[in-house]
N, C-alpha and C positions, 0 to 999 in steps of 0.2 A: 180200735186200738188207740184210745185217747192218751194212755199212759203206757204205751209200749216200752218193755224194756227199762222201766223205772224202778229202780230198788226201792221198797217202801217197808218201813217199818211200822205196825200198828199195835200200840199198847192196849191192854184189855181187850184184846182180839178173839176171845173164846166166845163171847156171846153180845146180844143186843146189836147196839150200832157199831161196835168192834168188826163183829162177825159178818155184818151186811156191808160194810165197807171192804173188808179183805175180800170177799166175794166178788162185787162190783169191779174193784181195781183189778183183781186177778183175770176177770171176764176182759178187761179192756188192755191186758198184755201186762200188766207189772209184775215184777218179782215180789213176792209178798214174804216179809219175816214177820210172823205172829209171836207176841209176848202176853203172858198173863199168869197168875198165881194158880189158875185152873189148868193143870196139866193135861189132864185125860182129854178134856174137851178142846184145848188147845191144839195138842198133837193130831188129834183126829179132824180137825178143820184145815191145819196145815197140811196133811196128807191130802186131804180132797183137793186141793188146789196146787200141788206139787210144790209147797213153799217149806219154811222151816218154821220152827216153834223154840222159844226159848222161855224158861221158867224164869218169871221176871217180877221183883217187887219194886214198883215205882218208886216208894219212898225210900229206896236205899241206893245212894249214888255209886257205890261200888259195882252193883247190878248194871247200871246204866253204862258205866266205863267199860266194863266186861263184853256186854253185847255191842256196843257201839264199835270197839277194837274188832270184835269177831266178825262183824258184819263187813266193815271195811278190808279186811284181811281177805275175805272171801269173794266180795263183789267189787271193791275197789272204790265204792261210794255210797253214799246215803242221798238219795233223791229227793225223798219225803218222808217225813214223820207225822204220824196221826195219833195224838195222844189221847187215846179214849178212855184209860183207865179211872176211874173215879167210884167213890161211894156216896151214899145219901147220909150216913150216919143214923142214930136213933132221933125218932120223932116223939117218942114217949116223954123225955125229960126236954119239956119246952122253955124258952124263954129264960128266965133268971134259974130255973132248975137245970139248965143244961151242965153236963157234967165235963169237968177239965179233961179227964181221960178221952171223953168222945171228941171234945173239941181237938186235942191234939191228934186224935187218928185222922180225924176227916182233914185235917191242914196236912198231915203228913202225905196223904195218898192223892188229894185232890190239888193243893197248891204246892207243896213241895216236889210231888212228882212232876208236876209241869215245868216248874224251875229247873229241876236236875234234867228234864228232857232237852230242855232249850240250850242248857249249859255245857251238856255232853254231845248233842248233835250238831248245834250251831257251827262250833269251830270246824268241824270235819265238812261241812257246807260251803265254810266261807273259804276253805283250801280251794276247792272246786270253783267258787265263784257263784253259784246258782244252788237253788233248794226251795223246798216248800214245808214249812212246818205248821201243822194244823192243829190247834189246842181245842177241846171240847169244853166248852163252859156250859151254861144253862141259861134260859130265859129268867131264871129268877135272878141273876146277876143284876137286873134293872128294877127289883122290887125289893121291898121289905120282907124278909123272912123271920118273924118272931118264932114259929113254930120248928124253924130248922135252922137255927142261927149260924152253925160251922159250915153248913153247906151254901149257904146264900153267900157268906162273907168268902169261903174258898173259890166261889165260882166268879164272883167280882174281882177277886184277886188274878185269877186266870185271865180275865178279860184284860186286865192291866198289864200283865206279862206280855201277853201277844202285842200289845201296842208297843212296850217298849222295846220287846226284842226284834220288833219289824224295823226300827231305826238302827238298830244294832247291825242288823243284817243287811242295809243298805250302806254302811260305810264303804268309803274307799272303791267306789263303784263297783261294789257285790250285789248281787242280785237274790239274795236269799230273803224269802218272804215269810213271814209270820201272821197268821190271821186267826181269829177264834168263831167257832160255831156256836149256837145258843139254841138247843133244842127246847121245845115246850114239852106237850105231854105226850110222851112215844110210847109205843107198845113194847115195852121192855121190862125184865124181871125188877129193875130198880123202881120203876113207876109203878108196877104191879104192888110192892111191898109197901111204897109209899102211901098208895091209896087204900091198902088194908089198915094200916096204922092209922090213917086219917080217918078212916070208918069207924074202927074201933073206938077213937077218942071221940067221936061223935055220936055213937052208939047207934051207927048205919051198918050196913053190908058194904063190902068193897064194891060191888055193882052199883050200889048207890052213890057212894061218893065218886065213882067214876061218872056217872051220869050228871052230877053236879058239877064235876069239873068241867066236863065237856060241854056244858051248857052255856058257858062263859065265853068259849073259843068259838070264833065267826065262821070257821069251817065245820063245827058241830061233829068233830070226830078226833080221836088219838090219831098221831102221825105214826107211819111205819118206821122202823130202822131204815127202810130203802129210802123214805124221804130225806133223812139227814146223811145217809151215803151218797146220795146223788150231790149233794153239797160238796161233800168230801173230794167226790172225783172230779168236780170243777175246780176246786182250790189245787188239787195234785197236779191237775194237767196245765199245758201250756195255755190254754184257753183264759186263765187266770193271769198272766205274767206281768200284768201291769197293777195287779192288786196285792197290796200289802198293808198291814195296820188297821184292817176291817173287821167288824163284827157282824156276821150272818144269822139272823133268826129263823129259824125252821119251826114255828108255834103256831100255824095256822090262824095268825091273827091275834094270838091270845095277849100279847102287850098291848096292842092297840086298844082292844077293849077295856084293858085294866090301867091304861096310862094315866088316868085320873084319880 
């Protein structure tokens, strides 16, 4: 019961890291509110853990305002926000061929969505004086990403948002924490699609692309969504009460290997 009775909003909660985080936090006693654009999967998962589900486009500020107000009216507070919603964008048009439409779409969901999350939820947390905001970035925030310009830039922006909002959350004696998590190669739909596109671009199979990617990870495997969810649980719990403005790499050592 590490997060017993904490009210937790998880965006992108219908699959992958979001779903794993929801299940783990529910197991540890949290009251779960899932949001996603995938209504059927989100509703099914929310019912499984006796939580609630809201259809939610994170790139729309009015959606954020509506959901946060609804959660406050029902539960009285928001203790934790886990912003998992994100997209990878197209990897077919690389580098200078990146389309303006794809750039704006990735930025709207990954970066605007994270900004709207903090702007909507942090004022409610500040009224209470405590809270934990957890933003999902990516290990590629530390790397050059010529094959995925919009994705890499958006995730680096999420890291900067986390640092800045951690200072805002600590003003006037408040203890609203904000941290970022940077997953590496995780077993999710998004990573599967990235491997398929990378493989197609190199005229190899997705399994061969996966083998090549895993070969540079010191722990020699893809991470599981539960690996990331376990970090989410730590940051959602009071065990991390003295942790803010930090970034947590869950990448099997990939960045260490590629630091040079």
